[in-house]
N, C-alpha and C positions, 0 to 999 in steps of 0.2 A: 360899432357895438360898444357902448359904454358899460364897462364891467366894474362891479363893486368888488375890486380885488382887496384882499387883506393887506395890511401894512407889515412888510417884512424887511429885513435889512437891505435886500437887493432893490427894494422899491425906490430907495434914494438915488440909485444910479440908472434906473430905467429910462428917465428922460435923456440922459447922455447916450444910452444905447440907441434910442430912437433917433436922436440927432445924428449919430455916427452913420446909421444905416440910411438916413434920409439924404445925407450928402455924399455917402460913399457906398461901397459894396461889401465891406468886411469889417469885423470887429472881433476882439478877444475879450471875453467876460470872465474875470477871475473873481470867484466868490466862495468863501468857506462853506463847509457843510452847515445846513440849516438856514442859509441866507435866503433861500427860496428861488434861486435862479432857474431850476429845472421846470417849475410850474408857472412862475410869474412872467418870466421873459417871453415865452411863446404867447401867452395870453395878452401881454402888453403890446405885442407887435401886430395883433390881428387887425386893428383899425388904422394902422399906419398908412399914409398916402401911397407909399411904394407898393403896398400889398395889393391894392386894386381888386380886393375881394378874391384874391387867389389863395392857394393853399400854402401852408407852412409845414415843413417836415422837421421833426425833432428826432435826431438819431441817438439811440441809447446803446450802450455796449452789451446789455443783458436783457433777456425777456422779463425777468422779475422786475427790474427797474422800469422797463417800458410800461408794463401793466400798472405799476404803482403810480407813475407819473400821469398816465392817461386818466386813471380813476380819480386822482386828486384834482386834475384840471376840470374834469366833467363835474365833479362834486361842487367845485367853486362856481360853475355855471348853472348848477341846479339841474343838470341833465344826466342822461345815461351815456355810457361809453358807446360810441357809434353814431352820435349826433354831431355836434360841433367838433368834438374830440374823439378820435378813434385810434386804433392801433393796427399795425401789420407786423406779423412775425411768423416764423415757421410754425406750421400746424394751427395757426389761429389768426383770423383777420376779422376786425370789427370796424368797418367804415360804411358810410352811406353817401348819398349825393350831398347831404348837408355838411359833411365833414370838411373842416378847413385846417385842422391841426391833426396831422398823422404822426403818431409816435411809432417809429420803426426801429428794429434792431439793425446793427451795422451791416450784417450779411444781406438782409433784405434790401437795404438802401443801395448796395452795390448792384444787386440784380435789377432794381428799378432804373438806375441811371444807365446801366448797360443796355437795357431794353428800350429806354426812351432818353437818348442823350440830351435832348433839349429840355427835359424836365418840364414838359408842357403843363401850364397851369400852376406851377410852383414858383413862389416869389422868393422864398428864403429857406435855407437849410441850416439848422442849428446842430452842431456836434457836441453832445453833452459828455462830460467826464472824459474829455479827450486825453487827459494825462495817462489813461490806461494804455494807450498806444497799441491797441490791437492791430493786427494786420488788416482786417476788414475796415477798421476806422481810418487808418492811414491811407488805404487805397481809396476808400470812399471820398475822403477829402481831396486826394490827388485828382480823382475824376471830376469832382465838382469844380475844382480850380481850372481844370482843362476845359470844361464846358463853359465856365464864365469867360475864359480867355478867347475861345473860338466861336461860341454859339450864342451865349447869353450874357452880354455885358451887364445886364440889369440884375443878375442873380446875386442875392445877398447871402453871404456865408459868415457864420459866427461859430467860433470855437469857445466852448465853455468848460471850466474846470475849477476845482478848489485848489489843487496843487498843480501848477503848470509853469513850464518855462515860457512865460508869456512873450518875452522879446523874440525868441526864435519863431514861435507860431505867428506872431504879428508880422514878422518879416516874410514868412511864407505866404501869408495872405495879402501881400502887397503893401507892407508898412501900415497895416490896419491899426487903429487906435486900441490901446489896452485900457479897459475899464475895470477898475477894481472896486469891490464892494466889501463892506465890513460884515462880519458874521454875527449870528445871534446865538451862538453856542454858549452854554453855561460852562462855568469853570470845571475843568477835569483834573483831578489829582492823579499824577502818574506814580505808580509803585512798581517795584521789581521783585521777582522771585526767581533766583537763578536756578536753572535746570541743569544738574550735573550730567555729564556725558553718559553716565551709566544708567540714567533714568529715562525711560521712554517718554515721548511727548504725551501719550495718552495718560500715563500715570501722573505726570506733572499737572496736566489739565484737571484731572479728577480731584487731586489734592487742592488745587487753587479754587475750583468751583465750590467744594465743600467748605473751605475756609471763608469764601466770599458770602455764601449763604448764611454762615454763622455770624459774620462780622459786619456785613453791609445790608442795605435795604434796596428794594427794587429788583427788577428782572436783570438777567445776565446774558450778554452776547459773547460767545466764545468763538474765536477764529482758529480753525484747524486747517491743515494742508489739503485734506481730501476726504472723500466719502468713506474710505476704509477706516481712517482715524475717527471720524464722526460716529460711525456705527459702534466702534469699540468703546468709545467714551460713553455713548448712550447706554450701552449694555452695562457698563460698570456703574453708572449712576442710578440705573433703574431700581436697584435694591438698596441704595444708600441715601436717597433723598426722602424728605418727608412727603406726606400725602398732598400737601398744598403746593407742591412744586411740579410744574409740567416741563418735561424735557422734549424739545422740538428740534429735530434735525432740519437743516436747510442747505441743499446743494443743487447743482444744475440738473442732475439726472431725475430729480423729482418732477412730477407733473405740476402744472400751474396751480391747481387747486390745493395741493399739499404745500406748495411754497407759500401761497397766500395764507393758509392756516398758520404757518410758522411765524409770520410777521404780524399777525393780529395781536392786539393787546391781550394780556393774560386776563382770564375771568376775574371778577372782583373777589378779593380775598385770597388770591393765589399769586404765585410768582412763576416766571417762565425762565428756563435756561435754553437759549437758542444756540445750537451747535452748527456753525456755518463755515463755509469756505469763503474765499475772497468775494463771492457773490454778494455779500452783505457790506462790502467796504464803502460803496458810494451810492448816491441817488436813492437812498432808502432810509426811512425812519421807522424803527420798531418801537412803538409806544411802550413806555414803562421801563425801558432799558436804562439803567443808571450805572451798570458795571460792565466793563469790557475786559475779557481775559484774552490776551493775544499770545499765541504760541510762537509768533515771529516767523512762521513758515508758510509756504504756499507751494502748490503743485503747478509746474510750468512745462509746456511741451518744448523739447529741444530737438531740432532737426540735425541729423548727421549726414552731410553731403556724401561722405565716403561710402556709406551703406544705403543711403536713400531711406533711412528709417527715422521716424519721429518717436522719441522716447519721452516718457514722463519723468521729470526730475523734481525732487523736493529741494527747494531753495529758500534762502533767507529773503524776507520782504525788504523793500527799500525804506528809506527814512520817510519818504512821502506817504507810502502805504501805511507805515506804522502810525503816522500822524492822522491819516484818514480813519484808521481803525479806532484809535483812541478817541477821536471826535464823536464816534457813535454814542459814547457814554454821556455826552453833554448836549444832546439834541433837545431834550424836553425838561431837564433839571440838572443841577450839579451832579457830577458823577465821578467815578473812579476807574482808571485803566490800569490793569495789572499786566505787566510784560514779563514773560517767562525767560528773561535773560538779564545779565548784569547791566547796570546803567551805562557804564563806559563802553559797552559793545555797540550802543546805538550809533556812535560816531563812525564806526567802521562799516556801517551799512551803506549801500549805494544810495545816492541822493534820490534818484527816480527809478521807477521800474524800467527794466531793459525793454526797448521796443520789440514787439514780436517779429517785425520785419527783419531783424538782425539774427534771429535764431529759428526761423520757421521754414517749413516746406513751401517753396514759392511756385510750385507747379500750377496751382489755381490762379495765382496772380499772372503768370506768364500766359496762360491760356486766355484769361479775360483781356489782357493787354493786346494779344494778337487779334481778338475780336474787335477791340477798340481801334485797332490800326496802329498800335504802338508796339512794333516788334521788339523794341528795346525799352523795357520798363523804366530805365534810368532817365529817359527823356521826360517823364512826368515829374510833377513837383511833389516829391516826397520830403518829409522833414528829415528822414535818414534814408540814404540811398540803399536799395537792396544789395546785399553782398554778391560779388561776382561768382564765388564758388557755388552758392545756393542757386543762383540764376542758371549757371551752366548745368547743374544737376537737374534742375526743373526742365530745361530744354531737352536734355538727354532723355528724361522720362517721357515727355510728351512725344518726342520722335519715336521712342520705343513703342509707345501705345498707338502710334499712327495718327495722333491728333494734329501734328504739324508736319509740313513738308520741309524740304531742305532749305527753303528760303524763309522759314519761320511763319508761313501762312497757314491758316486753318485748313485742314482737309475736310472731306465730307463728314467723316465720323467725328472729327474735331468740332465741327459746327453742332452736331447733335449732342456731343458731350457738353459743350458750353451752354446749351439751352437747358441743361438739367441743373437744378440748384444743389449740386453735389460736388465734393472734392473730385479732382480729375480721375483718380483711380476708380472710385466708385461709379462715376459717370461713365467711364469706359466699360465697367462691368454691365451696366444696364444697357448701354448703347450696343455693345457687341454680343449680348446674349441672344440666343435663338428666340424668335418671336414668342414661341409657346412657353419660354422660360423667363421672359422679361419681368413678369410680375414677381416671381420669386427673387430675381436679382434686385428689383426695386425694394422689396421687403427687407432684404439683407442690408441694402444701403441705408434704409431708415433705421434699422437696428444699430448700425455702427455709428450713426450720427446723432441718434437720440438715446442718450444714456439711460439705462434702467429698463427699457422696453424688453419684455420677455424675460425679465430677471437678470441675474448677473453670472449665469453659468458660463464657463470658459467655452463650452461647445456651442457654437453658433447654430448648429442644427437643432439642438435642444431649445435654445432661446427662440428660434423661429417657430418651433412647434407651440411653445407657450404663448408667443405673441399672437398666433392665429386663433388661439382660444380665449384671448383676453377681450373682455367687453367693456373695459373702462373707457371713459371719455377720451383720455389721452391715447389709448391704443386705437380707438375708432378714428381719431383724427390722423394718427400715423398711418393707419390702413388706407385712409382716403388719400393721403399724400403719396403712398406707394402706388395707388391706382392711377393717380395723375402722372407720376413719373413713368410708369409702364405704358400709359396711353400716349406718351410722346411719340412712340414709334408706331402707333396704331395697332397694337397687338391685342389679342384676346385676353380676357381676364381669367388666367388659369393658375391660381395660386398654388396648386399642389404639384406643379411640374417643375423639375429642375433639381439637380443635386447641389446643395449649398457649397460643398468644397470645389466642385467643378466651376461654379460661377465665380467664387472668390478668386480662383486662379486667373480669371480674366482681369481682375483688379491687382492682384499681387503675384504675378508669375515669378518674381524674384524671391518670394517668401514661401514657395512650396518647400516643404521640409521632409526629410527622411529620418526615421529612427536610426540611432547609431549605437545600438547595443543595449545599454542600460535603459530600463523602463523610464519613460518621460524625458529622455534626452534626444534632441534632434539637431540636425545641421540643416540650415536653410540654403536655398539655391544660391544666395548671394554670399555664402561663406560664413555667415553669422551663426552662432550657436543659440539654441533656445531650450528651456526646460519647462516641463509641465508638472503640475502636482501629480504625484504618483497615484493618487486616489482617483484622478479623472479617468474616465473610460478612454479618452483620447490618448492617454499616455501609452497605451499598448498598440496604437495604430501604426502601421508601417509608414504611412504618409499622411501629412496634414498640410493645410494652408493656413499660415499665420496672418491674422489681421492686425493684431496689436501685440507689441513686445515692449517690456519695461526693463530698464537697466542697461548699463553700458559695458558690462563684462562680456567675456566670450560666450557666456551662457546666460542670456537675458531671460527674464520670466515671461512666459507666454500668457497674455491676458485674455485673448480670444482667438479661436481657431475653429476649423472644421475638418473632418476627415475627408480624404479624397483617395480614390482607387488609382492604381497605376494605369489602368486602361483609360480612366478619365484624363489623367495627365497627358497620356499619349495622344488622346483625341483633341483636347482643348489647346494644348501647347505644342502641337506637332512641329510647327515651323521653328521652334526654339530648341528642339532636342537635337543634339549632335551625337554621331556615332564615332567613337574613338577606339583605335587599337593601341593599347598601351603595353609597352615592354618595360619591365622593372625588375630589380633584383630583390629576391626574397631571402631575408636573413635566415629564416627558419630552415629552409632547405639548402641554403648556400648556393643557389643557382638563379638563373634568369627565368622569369615566367612571362607569358604573353596573355593578355586578356582583351576582349572586346567589350566595351561598355557603351550603353545608351545613357546619355547624361543630360540633365537639365541644370546648367551651372555646376554647382558643387554636389548636386544630388544625383547619385547613381541609381537609375531606374532598373537596369538589368545588366548583368555581367556574365560572360561566358569565357571559359578557358580556351586558348588557341595553341597550336603548335608554335614553338619558339622559332621565329624566322631567322635566317642568316642575314647578316648585313650590319650596317652602321648602328642601328638602334640597339641591337643585341650587344654589340661590342661596347657601346657607350654605357649600357646598363650594367654589364659585367664590370667595367672599369669603375663605375660609381659604387658598386657593391664592394669591390676590393678596397676602395678608398674609405668607405663607411666602416668596414670591419677592421681595417688596418693590415699591415704587411704580415703580421703574425698569423693571419687566417690562411695564407698560402702554404701548401705542404712542402716546404723546403727540405725537410728531413735533415739529418746530421750533415750529410754531404753538402747540401745547399747552404746551410747555416755557416759551415766552416769556410766555404768559398766566399760568401758575402763578407764575413769577418775579415778574411785575408785582403780582399779588394778594398774594403774600407780602411784597413791599416795602411795600405800603399797610398791611398788618396790623402790620408793625413800626413804620411811621411814625406811624400814627394809632390803632392798636388798634381796639377795638370801635366800630362794628358790623362793621368789616372782619374776616372770619372767620380763625381760625387754620387755615392750610393746610400746616402742617408735615407731614413724612412720617408721623410718629406719629399725628397727628390724622386725616389722611386714611385711613390704613390701619385705624385703629380704627373709623371710621364708614363704611367702604366700602359696606356694605349700604344706607346712608341716602342718600348723595350720588351714587353711581355706578349701582348696579344698577337702580334704578327707571327709568333712561334706556335700559336695554337688557334688557327683561323676558325675552327669549328667548335671551340670551347663555349659552353653555356653554363658551366658550374665550376666551382673551385676544385672539385675532385678531378676535373679534366686536366689539371696541371700536375705532372709528375716531378719528383725531385730532379731527375735527369734533365727534363725540359727546362726547369727553372735555372739549373746550372748553366745550360747552354745559352739561355737568354742573358744571364748575367755576364758570361764570358764575352758575348757579342758586343757588350758595351765598351770593352777594352779594345783600343786600336790593335790591329793584327800584329804589328811588330812588337808590341808590348805583351801580347798574350804569351809569347814564347819565353818571356822573362819572368812570368808570374811565379813559377815554381822555384826559380833561382832566388828571386828577391823575397818572396814570402812563402817559403815551403810549408807544406801542410804537416810534415813530420820532421823530427830530428833523429839522426842516426847516432845513438849513444855509443860510447866506447865498448859497452857490453854487447853491442850488436842489435840491441832492441830498437825498433822503429817507434819512437815516442811522439804522439801528436802534440803540435804546438797550439796553444789557445790564444787567439787574438782578441785583445780587449781594447777599450777606449784609450787607455794610457800606455799601451805597448803590447808585446807578445810574451806569453808565459809558457815556460816548460816545466811541467810537474813530473818528476822522475825520482826513482829510489836512489838514495845517495850512493849505494855500492856500485851502481851501474856507471858512475862517473869517475871511479877510482882510476888513477893514471892520467886524468885530464889536466894538462898544464896550462891551457888557455880557456878563457871564458867563451862560451858559444855566442855567436852573433848571427844576424840575418841582414838582408838588404845590403849585400856587398860589404858586410862587416860594420855597417854604420850604426846598427841598432842592436845592442846586447840584449839577449833574452833575460827576462826576469825568471830566475830558476827557483822553483819551489822544491826543496829537497824533502824527500819523503822517507819514512821508516819502512822496514820490510812489510809492515801492515798497511802501507800507503797513507800513513798519517803525517801531516806536515811537521817537520822538525826545525826547518830554517828556510828563510828567503834571502837570496843573495843575487847581486849583479857582479860578483867578483869571486869566481871559484878558486883561483890560486890563493887569493887572500884568505878565503874561508879555510882552506887546508892549513895555512900557516897560523891562523889565529884561533877562532872559536871551535875548530874541530876537536881540540883536546877535551873541552867540556862536553861537547855533543857525544864524542866517542865514549866517555865514561858513562853517560846516561844510557847509550845504546847497548853497551856491554852488559849493563845490569838488566835491561829489559829484554834483550835478545842475545843470551849467552851462547847460543849454538851458531851464531853468525860470525863471520870474520870481520874484525874491526882493526885494521892496521894502524900503527902509530904514524906512518907516513903514507897517506892515501895517494899522494901525488906520484909515488913510484910503485904503488900496488897494482895488481891486475884487476881490472873491472870484472864484475860478475852479475848475472841475473839470478844466481842461485844463492844458497845460504853461504857457501864457501867457494872460492875460485876453483875451477876445474883443473885437476892435476894431470899433466900430460904423461902418458906411459912411454917408458923408454924400452 
């Protein structure tokens, strides 16, 4: 077929590409945006001798790019799509017997090669925009290389991109030649508008768009991280732009027709503002765009092996992506790219996008590899090896779903799951659903994989209802896909059967969630927290199943979920539910309580109170409760507190064998010294002061117990005859006594065989401190004179002798006079 192809920059290197593929089986084609590689390279290869009238497959990362490429090639041939050039993608296939170039999305290509490992009738596979490094793209290339190595030595493989680490890819392809083409892009002036941290990305973009409309000519392409930001900016611009400006959103959840409308040239006399996600970075020319505004952000899925959840994260773009985005402004004329960050920040960006294989859920990859016969995915030729933790988590999930056996081979349900073009969890939901409910399961799977179908309500039950009433072309195509998915198991078409929440539990048993008090707050079976908008009807449900969760905090934002009844959880996940009898300490009541719980992971389905059992569990719970509340929670009473203080004094004074009775030591050993004295205790009130004293005394060796009162007496017999308590403190023992009760004392009182003098707090008749001393005789000789003068003035009715050392002690106002 001699084709009258247009002359574009890539045309100059196409002979080298033909030569490389004529003498070898691989090549790397590096060409800037606008060079024409996506459309001209496949067309140029059609008549190559090695093609032998066979088909060529062009693999594109996105449906939008696939449609655009196929349409452009068909236009160059003067044909309609579906003749020489066709496409295959989810929900849409346009090929015929005449088709020789099939433009397919990456996910579709992996399904094709897994179904037909020999790629019968295919001469070459071209991977376009390989720099995006999606998981499906990496896996598709690894499978193609495996096919070429083992089954099809003649299969030609080409990796194409504008920004690519060509040397690494060339090495992976078997030291394939790297062919570089010049670009045809027009000059692009790079400008910067710093976005302060206090300003939202939406506000910054609106300001930049309004400024560009006033200062520049042509249409504008704006890059935003996601649909939510696009909708907010579109709403803000609606009332602030002139009538001749069209605002056109562009994101993956839109149907194909809406996407196509967004990329069409603006009508004559008007300008267009296209608000796009990363979908518009590559393989796409939007006619009339001469201004690009780049937020510098993108939304990426990040898999957490520890929780098995994939969360969406807003991240900075790479330098390569920023270059690609800026290049969109110079595809058809000189342009301007405005970056919403400081110029010096560009150098801090990563050079290339992080490959998805390093941060994705790999369960689908592991399942497909098992079907391929590669139980260890690392044996395939990946540009970056899949991480071991993510592989381990993927295998654990597939084992849990019953898709793999202990040797890593596919089970019967695993075979059925792999035959479905769905992620493993959703494939399990469809495969494991009762036959009468499989259609509903398939519809839910389509809703979760095709963004925007049925609206954006968090409640998947509501989205399912709306989807069933939608008669748009996209909804009809999705309904057809659901029918095909359901038909895999040969079931009847019964769309009204099946509770969405119960079916979702088959896919996400670890994400069944229970309300935990406040409206909209849930705990998932895997232990993660989740929050729902309080305005959502689901926020008041006792149980939901979470399909999507955003955020990495303890309480992530639930993006989609469905209500589920407790009875449905019990029925669907019966084998996962455990019955536990739990004995724990209740702070409020100060005692042990026993409960029986039916539990799914961290979700308690039902709980009932039981009689507290005797035994180790109760003893352990009571001990933990005492440790939690502290020693002060025990009812020692004054008697126990004094005994403990005396024993602690002796331990400080003499050390071993007097035991360490600090709070830390007693709490650590509470099972050993206390609980044996109260074998039936279940609450703190079961311990009496007498029992606690008995337990404390038992810690002292028997021969030392007899010396306790002698070494650390509880009271001191004053000369007046009063039995005065001794107060034991950290730094010694204190005797607080009225001064007149010590008259006549010639020696300072001491304890512990006289080794430790008491600290004496001398009190007035009103029990107020007047002096502290550790030397009573010295006090009598010294400062007593000044103290006596003060006391005589304050207490004139009392007896205050000049020589207290020789005076008679008294507990009265004056010494008692003996009768003769």
